[in-house]
C-alpha positions in Angstrom: 4.6 -12.3 2.9 5.7 -8.7 2.2 3.4 -5.9 3.2 2.2 -3.6 0.4 3.9 -0.2 0.4 2.0 2.9 1.0 2.9 5.3 -1.8 2.5 9.1 -2.1 2.7 10.5 -5.6 3.8 14.1 -6.2 3.2 15.0 -9.9 1.8 18.1 -11.4 0.6 16.5 -14.6 -2.6 14.6 -13.7 -2.4 12.0 -16.5 1.1 11.0 -15.4 0.0 10.8 -11.8 -3.0 8.6 -12.7 -0.7 6.3 -14.8 1.8 6.1 -12.0 -1.1 5.4 -9.5 -2.3 2.6 -11.8 1.2 1.0 -12.0 1.7 1.2 -8.3 -1.7 -0.5 -7.6 -1.0 -3.1 -10.3 2.2 -4.0 -8.5 0.1 -4.7 -5.3 0.8 -1.5 -3.4 -1.5 1.2 -2.3 -1.5 4.9 -3.1 -2.2 7.1 0.0 -2.7 10.1 -2.2 -1.2 12.3 -4.8 -0.4 16.0 -4.8 -0.1 18.4 -7.8 1.8 21.2 -6.1 4.7 21.6 -3.6 2.3 23.2 -1.0 -0.1 20.4 -1.4 2.7 17.8 -1.3 4.2 19.1 1.9 0.7 19.1 3.6 0.0 15.6 2.4 3.4 14.4 3.5 2.6 15.7 7.0 -0.9 14.1 7.0 -0.1 10.6 5.6 2.1 7.7 6.6 3.7 6.9 3.2 6.5 4.4 3.0 7.8 5.8 -0.3 7.2 9.0 -2.2 7.5 9.4 -6.0 8.4 13.1 -6.5 8.3 15.1 -9.8 11.5 17.1 -9.9 10.0 20.1 -11.8 6.8 21.2 -10.1 5.0 24.1 -11.7 4.2 26.1 -8.6 7.5 27.3 -7.2 9.8 25.1 -5.0 11.2 22.2 -6.9 10.5 18.6 -6.2 14.0 18.4 -4.8 12.9 21.0 -2.2 9.9 18.9 -1.4 12.0 15.8 -1.1 14.3 17.6 1.3 11.4 18.7 3.4 10.0 15.1 3.6 13.5 13.8 4.4 14.0 16.3 7.2 10.5 15.6 8.6 11.3 11.9 8.6 14.6 12.3 10.4 13.1 14.5 13.1 10.5 11.9 14.1 
């Protein structure tokens, strides 16, 4: 049996984040959290053990989702 994935959602539109959370959970996986800004996303990435991260490319607070994804990737490769 395959273990459920731990998913982090980074989305600045709450309705989309909630819909994505519902889809992830309906698929049998667990959401370890969701962030609505790049600052919150980076802090949550540091604090959680997510297997996969869904990242909104256009975040409203400054750095793009691509910058957040790079941060998460660099963090993962240094551990």
